[in-house]
C-alpha positions in Angstrom: -0.1 0.0 0.1 2.7 2.4 0.7 4.6 1.6 -2.5 1.2 2.3 -4.5 0.9 5.7 -2.5 4.6 6.5 -3.3 4.1 5.9 -7.0 1.1 7.9 -7.3 2.8 10.7 -5.3 5.8 10.6 -7.6 3.4 10.9 -10.7 1.8 13.6 -9.3 5.0 15.4 -8.4 6.3 14.9 -11.9 3.2 16.0 -13.5 3.1 19.1 -11.4 6.7 19.8 -11.7 6.7 19.8 -15.6 3.4 21.7 -15.7 2.9 25.2 -17.2 0.0 27.4 -16.8 -2.1 27.6 -19.7 -5.5 28.7 -21.0 -7.9 26.6 -23.0 -10.4 28.6 -25.2 -13.4 26.7 -26.6 -15.2 27.5 -29.7 -18.2 29.1 -27.7 -15.8 31.5 -26.0 -15.6 29.8 -22.7 -12.2 28.8 -21.2 -10.4 26.8 -18.6 -7.1 27.9 -16.9 -4.8 25.8 -15.1 -1.7 23.8 -15.3 -1.2 22.0 -18.6 0.6 18.7 -18.1 0.7 16.9 -21.4 -0.5 17.6 -24.8 -0.9 14.7 -27.4 -2.6 13.7 -30.6 -6.1 13.5 -29.0 -6.2 15.5 -25.9 -4.8 18.2 -23.6 -4.3 17.3 -20.0 -4.9 20.3 -17.6 -5.2 20.7 -13.9 -8.0 23.4 -13.6 -7.5 26.1 -10.9 -9.0 24.9 -7.7 -8.5 21.2 -8.5 -5.8 18.6 -7.9 -6.1 16.1 -10.8 -5.6 16.6 -14.4 -8.6 16.4 -16.7 -8.2 15.3 -20.5 -10.0 17.8 -22.9 -10.5 16.5 -26.4 -8.4 18.5 -29.0 -11.6 18.5 -31.3 -13.3 20.9 -28.8 -10.5 23.3 -28.5 -10.1 26.6 -30.2 -6.8 27.4 -29.1 -4.4 26.7 -26.1 -2.1 29.2 -24.8 0.7 28.7 -22.7 2.2 31.2 -20.2 5.5 31.1 -22.2 3.7 32.5 -25.3 3.6 29.1 -27.1 0.2 28.0 -28.9 0.4 24.1 -28.9 -3.1 23.9 -30.2 -5.1 26.0 -32.8 -8.1 25.5 -34.4 -8.3 21.9 -33.2 -5.0 21.2 -34.8 -2.0 20.0 -32.5 1.1 22.3 -33.5 3.3 21.0 -30.6 3.2 18.1 -28.5 4.0 18.8 -24.8 5.2 16.2 -22.2 7.7 16.2 -19.3 8.5 19.9 -19.9 9.4 19.7 -23.6 7.6 20.9 -26.6 7.8 18.9 -29.7 6.8 20.2 -33.1 4.3 18.2 -34.8 6.1 17.4 -38.1 4.4 13.9 -38.3 2.6 14.5 -41.5 2.0 10.9 -42.4 -1.7 11.3 -42.7 -1.3 14.0 -45.2 1.3 11.9 -47.2 -1.2 9.0 -47.0 -4.1 11.1 -48.2 -1.8 12.6 -51.2 -0.6 9.2 -52.1 -4.3 8.0 -52.1 -5.1 10.9 -54.4 -2.3 10.2 -56.7 -3.1 6.5 -56.9 -6.8 7.7 -57.6 -5.6 9.8 -60.3 -3.2 7.2 -61.9 -6.2 4.5 -61.8 -8.5 7.1 -63.6 -5.7 7.6 -66.2 -5.2 4.0 -66.6 -9.0 3.4 -67.0 -9.2 6.1 -69.5 -6.2 4.9 -71.2 -7.1 1.1 -71.5 -10.9 1.0 -71.1 -12.3 4.2 -72.5 -9.5 5.8 -74.6 -10.0 9.1 -76.3 -11.4 8.6 -79.6 -8.9 9.3 -82.8 -11.3 11.9 -84.3 -10.8 14.0 -80.8 -7.3 14.8 -81.8 -5.7 16.9 -84.2 -4.7 15.2 -87.4 -3.3 16.2 -90.9 -3.9 14.3 -94.1 -2.8 13.9 -97.7 -5.3 13.9 -100.3 -5.4 13.1 -104.0 -8.5 13.5 -106.3 -9.4 13.0 -109.9 -11.9 15.6 -111.5 -15.0 13.6 -112.9 -17.4 16.3 -114.0 -17.2 20.0 -114.9 -19.2 23.1 -115.7 -19.8 23.9 -119.3 -17.4 26.7 -119.4 -14.7 24.1 -118.6 -15.9 22.1 -121.9 -14.3 22.4 -125.3 -16.3 24.8 -127.3 -16.4 22.6 -130.5 -16.6 19.1 -129.0 -18.2 19.7 -125.8 -15.6 17.4 -124.2 -14.3 18.1 -120.7 -11.2 20.1 -120.6 -7.9 18.4 -119.9 -8.0 18.3 -116.0 -4.9 17.6 -113.8 -5.0 15.6 -110.4 -5.7 17.4 -107.2 -3.2 16.9 -104.7 -3.4 18.5 -101.1 -2.6 18.9 -97.6 -5.0 19.1 -94.7 -4.4 20.2 -91.1 -7.6 19.6 -89.1 -8.6 20.5 -85.4 -10.3 18.0 -83.2 -14.1 17.4 -83.4 -16.3 19.0 -80.9 -20.2 18.7 -80.1 -22.5 21.5 -81.5 -26.0 20.4 -80.9 -26.6 16.9 -82.4 -23.4 16.9 -84.6 -19.8 17.0 -84.2 -17.8 19.9 -85.8 -14.1 20.3 -86.9 -12.3 23.2 -88.7 -9.4 22.9 -90.7 -6.8 24.4 -93.3 -6.2 23.1 -96.7 -3.8 23.6 -99.5 -4.7 22.0 -102.8 -3.6 22.1 -106.4 -5.7 21.9 -109.6 -5.2 22.6 -113.3 -7.1 22.5 -116.5 -6.4 23.2 -120.2 -8.9 24.1 -123.0 -8.5 25.9 -126.3 -10.8 28.6 -125.4 -9.3 29.0 -121.9 -5.4 28.3 -122.0 -3.6 26.3 -119.5 -3.8 27.1 -115.9 -1.9 25.4 -112.8 -3.4 27.0 -109.6 -3.0 26.5 -105.7 -6.1 26.7 -103.5 -5.5 27.9 -100.0 -8.5 28.1 -97.5 -10.4 26.9 -94.5 -13.2 24.6 -94.0 -15.4 22.9 -91.6 -16.4 19.3 -91.3 -19.8 18.4 -90.0 -19.8 14.7 -88.7 -23.3 13.2 -88.8 -22.3 10.1 -86.8 -24.0 11.2 -83.6 -27.2 11.4 -85.5 -26.7 8.3 -87.7 -26.0 6.2 -84.6 -26.8 3.0 -86.6 -23.5 3.3 -88.3 -20.5 1.6 -86.9 -18.7 3.7 -84.5 -15.5 4.0 -86.6 -17.6 4.9 -89.8 -18.5 8.4 -90.1 -20.4 10.3 -92.8 -19.2 13.8 -93.1 -20.5 17.1 -95.0 -17.8 19.6 -95.6 -18.0 23.3 -96.7 -15.2 26.0 -96.8 -13.9 29.0 -98.5 -10.6 29.5 -100.2 -8.5 31.8 -102.2 -7.0 30.6 -105.7 -3.7 31.7 -107.2 -2.1 30.8 -110.5 1.3 29.0 -110.2 1.5 28.9 -113.9 -0.8 30.6 -116.6 -0.4 30.2 -120.5 -2.7 32.2 -122.7 -0.6 32.4 -125.8 -2.8 33.5 -128.6 -0.4 31.5 -131.0 -1.3 28.4 -129.2 -4.7 28.7 -128.0 -7.8 30.3 -129.4 -8.8 32.3 -126.3 -12.4 33.3 -126.0 -12.0 37.1 -125.4 -14.1 40.3 -125.8 -13.5 42.2 -129.0 -10.6 44.3 -128.9 -8.4 42.2 -126.5 -5.3 40.9 -128.4 -2.9 40.3 -125.5 -3.6 38.8 -122.1 0.2 38.5 -121.0 -0.5 41.2 -118.3 -3.5 39.5 -116.7 -3.4 37.7 -113.4 -5.4 34.8 -112.1 -6.5 35.2 -108.6 -9.8 35.1 -106.6 -11.9 33.5 -103.9 -13.6 30.2 -104.2 -15.8 27.7 -102.7 -15.7 24.1 -101.8 -18.8 21.7 -100.9 -18.7 18.2 -100.4 -19.2 14.8 -98.5 -16.9 12.1 -97.4 -17.0 8.7 -95.8 -14.4 8.5 -93.1 -13.1 5.1 -91.6 -11.0 5.4 -88.6 -8.8 2.4 -87.7 -9.1 1.2 -84.0 -5.6 0.0 -83.3 -3.6 2.4 -85.5 -3.6 6.4 -85.5 -4.8 6.3 -89.1 -8.0 7.1 -91.0 -9.1 6.8 -94.6 -11.5 9.4 -96.4 -13.3 8.7 -99.7 -14.5 12.0 -100.5 -16.4 13.7 -103.3 -16.3 17.6 -103.5 -17.6 20.3 -105.7 -15.1 23.1 -106.4 -16.1 26.7 -107.5 -13.1 28.6 -108.6 -12.6 31.8 -110.9 -12.5 31.4 -114.7 -9.2 32.3 -116.5 -8.5 35.9 -117.6 -10.0 38.1 -118.8 -13.3 36.6 -117.0 -11.8 36.2 -113.4 -14.9 37.9 -112.1 -17.0 35.0 -113.1 -16.7 31.4 -111.9 -16.7 27.9 -113.2 -16.9 24.6 -111.4 -15.4 21.2 -111.3 -16.1 18.1 -109.0 -13.8 15.5 -108.0 -13.6 12.3 -106.1 -10.6 11.0 -104.2 -9.0 9.2 -101.1 -7.3 10.9 -98.2 -5.1 9.2 -95.6 -5.4 10.8 -92.3 -2.6 10.6 -89.6 -3.9 11.2 -86.2 -1.5 13.4 -83.9 -1.8 11.3 -80.9 1.2 11.0 -78.9 2.3 7.4 -78.1 2.5 6.4 -74.5 4.3 2.9 -75.0 7.8 4.2 -74.0 6.8 7.6 -72.7 3.8 7.7 -70.5 4.0 11.5 -70.2 
């Protein structure tokens, strides 16, 4: 019995010896003043004025703990310093925050993995560029020989597209792009022309409406404006019987340039395992006539095939 009494006396003596006066302030504005004997993760132990034994106060109920030496071990229910045996120890144990951050990172990684493996971004949601080749099949009467009514000699169309990702507008998906395309024609009443068409276009993908089509098969309507410039123009009167107004005997100073229009459709097939697509297209192209009638327009229609390269970054060897 005497040993037990001595033990409790020693504990009380030590707790009193290493105690500092402090003030616990609660969220309702009330407070307790006494000797603080210990501060741990969960509680503040204090001997209130007028009492002989320490009581534990939960940290979650404490607005602040202010010590007589100016220390604030607890603020807004957060333990800033531990206190025991007269020593203040900074609370640098941030394992909970690190665990939370780790779980957050793991959650993000899992989302990315799911997005990559199980619900990948569709290839038409990326930027892409394509090479096109077309052949004119039909023309306006102004591009037919006057005497035989046969189609003028039409050169193949070669071009390059740079296209933005599709994004939804109402019930359809829309993508804008830039196109460079060559064309040429030669007829006795027109002369010989080689030209470059530079312009912008918009593709209207009807796949969201035509939901019965396979996911990788898209029916697209195309419309755009362009500007046409001659890269080579030959209107020599000795070679061609140019149809000109009376009094014009020389076209050497004439320039070929002017705006144009393109309208068409395409059937696009996007490969599933490769960043490639193929477009089977048919377009109608409105372009200026040759001098001296560049203020009027002519027309030719072409069909062709385009190979699309999807600018999707590979993640096999470089995940970022």
